[in-house]
N, C-alpha and C positions, 0 to 999 in steps of 0.2 A: 459430133466425135470427137472424143479423146484419144481413141486407141485407132489404130490400123490394122482394117480386116485382113485376116492371113488369107495367104494364096495356098492352092493346094499344094504347093512344095514348099510352103514355109519360106520363101525368097522374098522379103518384103519388100525391093526394089523392083518386083513386078507387078506389086498391087498399083491398080490406076490412083489409089489415095496414098500414096508414098507421101508424095510432096505437098500433101495438103496443112495449110497452116495451123497451130493448135492455138487456142485461145489461152490468155495466163489462167493461174488457177485464182477462183474468186480466194476475197480475204476470209470470209466466213470458210472455205474449205480449207484453207491454210490453218486457220484456228483447230477447225475439228482434226485436221492431220496431226497436229501438236499433240493434242490432247490423249491421240489414240498411240501417240509414240512414247506418252509419259508413262514411265515404268512404275511412278508410285502409287503404291495401295491406298493412299489417301489423295487421289487426285479427285476433283469435282470438274464439271463443266456447268457452267449458269449462261451458258448463251444460247439456251435450246428456244426452239419457236412454238412449243406448244406448253398449254395449260398443265402444271402438276398441281396434285392436291398435296395435301398435309404431309401424307405417307412418301411422298417422294416420286410417287408415280403418275405416271399422264392418264387425266382424267377425263373420262367421256360423261357428257349429261346424260343422266337415267331417261331422259325424253329420247334422247337418239337410238340408244340400245331398246326401246320399246318400239319405235318407229321402225328399225331393224327387223324385230322380231314381225311385226304387223306385215313386212312387206313380203318375209319369206313364205307368211303362210296365207298370202290375200290371193284367191285363187282367179282373180279377175285384172292381176296386173299383167301388162301387155310387155313381151320379153323382144319384141320386135326393136329393130334398130330405129335410135331417136331420129328426127328430123335434123339437120344440117343444123339450124339455128337452135336446136336443144329441146327440152319439155318444156311445151308452152305454159302449162299450169306453176312450173317452175319460175320461168321469166317472170310471170305476171306478179308471182307472189315477191319476187326479189326487187321488182320495180315499184310495188309499192310499200315493202319494206323500207326502202332508200329514200323515196319520196313523199311518201305518206297517201294513204289511200283515197285520200281526197285532193290531193294537188292537182293544180291547175293544169300541169303538162298532162296527166293521166285525163282527166276530164276531156281537156281538147285533143286528147288521141296525139299528142306531141311525145310520147315516151315508147320506146322499145327497148327490149334485150336480146343480147342472145347469149346462151349457155356455153360456157369452155372450162376446162379443167385448172379452175385459181386464179386468183389476180395476177399473176405474172404471165400469165395465158393471154388473157384479157388486155393487159398491158401492151403487150407485143402485138395482136392482132389490130388493138387500135391503132399504136403508132403507123403500121403499115396503110391501114386505110388513110389516117391523117395525111401521111406524106403525098399517096396517091391523088386527096383532093386537093390539098394545099398547092398540086402543083399544076394541077386546072386551073385552080381561081384565084392563084396568086402567083402570077411567073416567079417574081422574085424569090430568094430561098427565103423559107420560112424559120423563124428563132424559136428554139424551144428553151425553157428556163425550168431547172428543177432547185429544189431547195438544196442550202449548202449548211448542214449537212445531207445527206438524203440517202436512199439504199441505191447501191450501186446498180441494180438493175434497171432503175430509171434511166439511167444515162446510157448504158449498153442498149437498152430498148429503142430508143430513137434512133441512136446513131447505127444499127444495124437495119432501121428502116432505112436509112439512105438521108435522114438530116444531118446536114455539117455544123449547121449555129445551133451549138449547144453552149447556154451559159449559165452562170449559179446566181439566185436571188440570196441573199443574206439572211437567213431563218432565226441564227442564235448568235447571243452576244456572250463568248463564255468569259469575258471580265465581269459582266454584272449577272452572269449566271442565267439569263432570262431571255426570251422572244426579242429578235431584233426587229421590233414593229417598224421604229423609224426610217431604218435603211434596206427593208422590205420594201414598205411602199414607193422608196426613193428608186429602188430600183425596177420597179412598175413605171414610174412616171418616165424611168429613160427607157424602159423596153421598146419596140417596134411595134407598131400598129401591127393586129391579127397573131402576134404571138401568142403560142401554145405554151400555158402555165401550169406545171404539174404541182397539183396540192393533195397533198399525203396528209389524212385527215383520221381522228380516231383509233388510234393516236397516232400522232405523227412520230416516224421512226426515221434517227434514231432518239431524238430529243425528249421524247413522250412529254412534251407538252405541245398544247394546241392554244390558238389564238382564243379570246373569249369573244362572245357573239357581237360585241360593239365593234370589237377589232375585226371581226371576218365582215362586219357592214363598212370598215372603212377599205378594207381589201377589195370590197366588190366594187365599191363606190370608184375607185381608181382602175380597175380592170375595165368597169364597164364605160368610162371616159375615154380609154386608152383603145378601147375594141380589143381588148385581150381575150383568146380561147381559153375556159378553164377546163382542167382536166383532171378529177378527183380520185384519189387512191383510198379504198378504204377496205382497211381487213380485219377491222375487230370492231365493228359498229355495236353497241350494247356494252362493251367489255370495257370502254375509255371509262366512262361515267356508271355504268349499270344501268343506264337509261337509253332505249334504243333510240326514243324522239331526239333527246337532248343531243345525241351523237351525230344525228342526221343533220343538225339545226344548219352546218354551212353548204349542204348542197343544196337543202331546201329554201334557205334564201336566196342563193343564186337563181334557182329556178322562179322563186316570187317576182327577182329581179327582170325575169324574162333573158336571163341568157341562154344559148342554146351551149350546151357541155356535153363531154363523155366522164363516165364514171367506173372504173375498173373496180370491182366488188368481188370481197372473197367473203366465205365462212366456214373458211379452215381454222380459227383460233375460237369463234364465238358461238356457232351454229346458231344464229341470232334468229334464221329464218323460223324456228319452230316455235310458235308461240307457247306453246305450254312449259318452253324451256325459260322462259322471262325470269322467274323467279331465281332459279340457279344462278342465272347469268347475272344478276343483282347479287347473288350471295357471293360470287366468284369476285366482281368488282370491288365489293366489299371487303373481302378477305385483302385482294392486293393492296387494296390502300390501308388498310388496318397493320400491313407488313411492313410497308414504306414509313408509316409512323413509328412504327417498332423500331426500323434498321435506323431511323433518322436519330431518333433518342440515345439509342446505343451508341452511336459515331459520338454524338456529344455527351455522353458521360463517361466515355474514354477519352477526352480530351483531343480529341481529332484536328493535328494541325491547319487543317483546311476544311471551312463552314461547308458541310453537306445537306446543310436543314432544308435546302430546296429540294431535294429529292421527293418528301414528303408532299411536295403540291403538286408534281408529276402523275399521269395518267395512263392507263393500260398497262397491257403486261409486260414492260421492261422500265429499268431506272437506267436514267443516262448522268453519271457522276463525273462527266467531263475528264476522265482520266488522264494523265497524260502517259508517252507511249514507256517510261519509266516505271509507273506505279502500273501499268499493265504487265510488263516483264517481271518487276518484284514478284506479284501476286502469281505470275504463270511457275516462274523457275525458283521461287523460295518458298511458295506457298503450295504450290501444285494446285493452284485456283484459276482455271481458263475460262477466259471471257470471250465475246466477240472481237471482233479486228478494232473496233472503236471503242471498247469496254464497256459494253451493256452487260445489265444483268438481267436476266428473266425473273422475276422476283418473286414469281409463285415457285422456283426452285429454293426459295428462303423459307425455311419452317423454324416451330418451335426448335427442334434438335441441332439446329444448324448456325440460329443466328448470329448468338455470341460470338462464335467461332472467326465467322465471315464479317463481322464487325472488326472482331479485332486484328483479320489480317488486312483488311482495308487501312483501318488507323496504322497499323505497322509500315503498310506501301506508301501512304501518304508521308510521314516522318522520315522515313527512308529517303523518297525524293526531296522534301525539303531541305533535311540536314546534313545527308551524304549521296548527294546526286549520283558519285564517281562511284559508290559500292551497291546501287540500289537493280543493278542489272546481275548480282554475282549469282552463280547458279546454285552454291550450298548454302543452306540457313545456319546462318551461327545460333541460333536457339530455336525449338520447335514447339511450337503451340498444340495444347492438347486438341486433337480432332477427335469429336465426339463420335460416340458409336453410332453408324448410319452405313448403307450401303452408299458406296460411291456414286455420283449422278454422271450418266454416259449420256452425250448425243446421238440423237436417235437420227 
């Protein structure tokens, strides 16, 4: 809780929660707060987590709306409390979706699921379970590895579960703007046996870049030899490539290699559970890929001083341009374009109306950071690029 419950007489010092330590505000919440305080009528927020259609509105798959209507009118629908493990049919379908219906783990009855509200809840619950289990089976403190960079909730979940040795494996090479596979493999080689390795796939956050199947096989080989425990985090299966099976390759390969593993799985972004929605899912992924290519080409045409063509090879809902702090600050303060704390852009928020404008602002930010780093964070623009006529986008 971040607020102190009010006492009857409003005297906070009498509350039993008065001295409760508060968590620091998350970086994404800080970004949202900055957007909300921005008074410019032209402000834009490009760090949202949902998929947006070309018109700039959150889009719900037609099949989801159809299923919602069916549920409302279904006379056989049971409204009793779910079991503590969730809805059995949902759990079976989720397991089959991620592992494949013919998975050896399913055939041998070695796979099971529980239903919780979202991937982060699954992450927290699994971290607590692993802490208790490893405490019993491995008396020595267990090491947890998260990617560098990673979603801040990954570190937080394991720390709150009681893990004290949380390390990072190098995932991204900023100089070569690509995955740091050699360094990643070396970090795995140096990891203590039985370490827990958090693997965010389809698509990795924040880099929007995943290993190839061949690279996943290398990673699995090292982890198997070193007796490392895989913990997969999957939030957009099918939305990364447009193919549910292709995006599930890493998990399925590890299962084939007889790993025991955990997987936190969410459908918040993709709704991939609905088989009838796969056509829409492919179209969504195709639009994201096409928009990446258009933005990359526009940046090239503008002569952007730092090559950003690699964003066209990224996958999923976001692009990761590895912006510097000064570039992020320039976009925020001089162009009123707000990104996530590490500069991600939800590519679905880029459309035909604003693509040229956003590209021009990015190019300006890069130029300012390269040529005039001392003025890149100025609070007032020296000249104003024309903003296309469209509704400013707001964080949800």
